[in-house]
C-alpha positions as CSV (number, residue, x, y, z in Angstrom):
1,M,0.0,0.0,0.0
2,D,1.3,3.4,-0.9
3,A,1.4,6.3,1.6
4,T,1.9,10.0,1.5
5,V,4.9,11.2,3.4
6,L,4.7,14.7,4.8
7,K,7.3,16.7,6.7
8,V,5.8,19.0,9.3
9,G,8.3,21.8,9.8
10,G,9.3,22.7,13.3
11,S,8.9,26.4,12.6
12,L,5.1,25.8,12.7
13,A,5.4,25.6,16.5
14,L,5.8,29.4,16.4
15,Y,2.1,29.5,15.4
16,P,0.3,27.3,18.0
17,Q,-3.2,27.5,16.7
18,K,-2.2,26.9,13.1
19,L,-0.2,23.9,14.2
20,R,-3.1,22.6,16.2
21,D,-5.4,23.1,13.2
22,L,-3.0,21.4,10.9
23,C,-2.6,18.4,13.2
24,Q,-6.4,18.0,13.5
25,T,-6.7,18.2,9.7
26,L,-3.9,15.6,9.2
27,S,-5.6,13.3,11.8
28,E,-8.8,13.4,9.8
29,I,-7.1,12.9,6.5
30,S,-5.2,9.9,7.8
31,K,-8.5,8.1,8.6
32,K,-9.1,7.9,4.8
33,Y,-5.5,7.9,3.3
34,P,-2.3,6.4,4.6
35,L,-0.1,9.1,5.9
36,V,3.4,9.2,7.5
37,V,4.6,12.4,9.1
38,L,8.3,13.3,9.3
39,P,8.9,15.8,12.1
40,G,11.1,18.8,11.5
41,G,13.5,20.2,14.1
42,G,12.3,23.7,14.8
43,E,13.4,25.2,18.0
44,F,15.0,22.0,19.1
45,A,17.3,22.1,16.0
46,D,17.9,25.8,16.6
47,T,19.2,25.0,20.0
48,V,21.6,22.5,18.6
49,R,22.8,25.1,16.0
50,A,23.4,27.6,18.9
51,L,25.3,25.0,20.9
52,D,27.4,24.0,17.9
53,A,28.4,27.7,17.3
54,R,29.3,28.0,21.0
55,F,31.2,24.7,21.4
56,S,32.2,23.7,17.9
57,L,30.6,20.3,18.3
58,S,31.7,17.3,16.3
59,C,29.7,16.5,13.2
60,T,28.6,13.3,14.9
61,A,27.4,15.0,18.0
62,S,25.5,17.8,16.3
63,H,23.9,15.4,13.8
64,R,22.7,13.1,16.6
65,M,21.5,16.0,18.7
66,S,19.5,17.3,15.7
67,I,17.9,14.0,15.2
68,L,16.9,13.9,18.8
69,G,15.4,17.4,18.3
70,Q,13.3,16.0,15.5
71,D,12.2,13.2,17.8
72,Q,11.2,15.7,20.5
73,Y,9.1,17.7,17.9
74,G,7.6,14.4,16.9
75,L,6.4,13.8,20.5
76,L,4.8,17.2,20.4
77,L,3.0,16.4,17.1
78,K,1.9,13.0,18.5
79,D,0.4,14.8,21.5
80,L,-1.5,17.1,19.1
81,M,-2.7,14.4,16.7
82,P,-5.4,12.2,18.4
83,N,-5.1,9.1,16.2
84,S,-1.4,9.1,15.8
85,V,1.2,6.4,16.6
86,E,5.0,6.6,16.6
87,V,6.8,4.3,14.2
88,F,10.5,3.6,14.5
89,T,11.4,1.9,11.3
90,I,10.3,2.0,7.6
91,E,9.2,-1.6,8.0
92,E,7.0,-0.7,10.9
93,A,5.5,2.2,9.0
94,K,4.7,-0.1,6.1
95,K,3.0,-2.6,8.3
96,G,0.8,0.1,9.9
97,L,-0.4,1.7,6.7
98,D,-3.8,0.0,6.7
99,K,-4.6,0.8,10.3
100,N,-6.2,4.3,9.6
101,R,-3.8,5.9,12.1
102,L,-1.5,8.8,11.4
103,Q,2.1,7.5,11.7
104,I,4.8,9.8,13.1
105,F,8.3,8.6,12.2
106,D,10.6,8.7,15.2
107,N,14.4,8.2,14.5
108,Q,15.4,7.1,18.0
109,G,19.0,8.0,17.2
110,N,19.1,6.0,14.0
């Protein structure tokens, strides 16, 4: 089964009502169409950028910290999307496509 993959940018968190409205809309759409959300980094990634500038982090550290930031934003999205579920692998996402639940991809440091 095919799915639509959509990145929800972290900068949308600067507009709480718009983000809430988007999350509600995506939740409704996912009841009819398979949908996987990739979280952006937003303020979490901005914090990593600031720390990198201050401490000259290694590429590995800044990359892993940024991924963790995306995962944090994903947890926010999951909290705002009533019928959502976290998925941790592409295989898990594929298996859940027919469940009428919005899937939020969580990297978990991958």
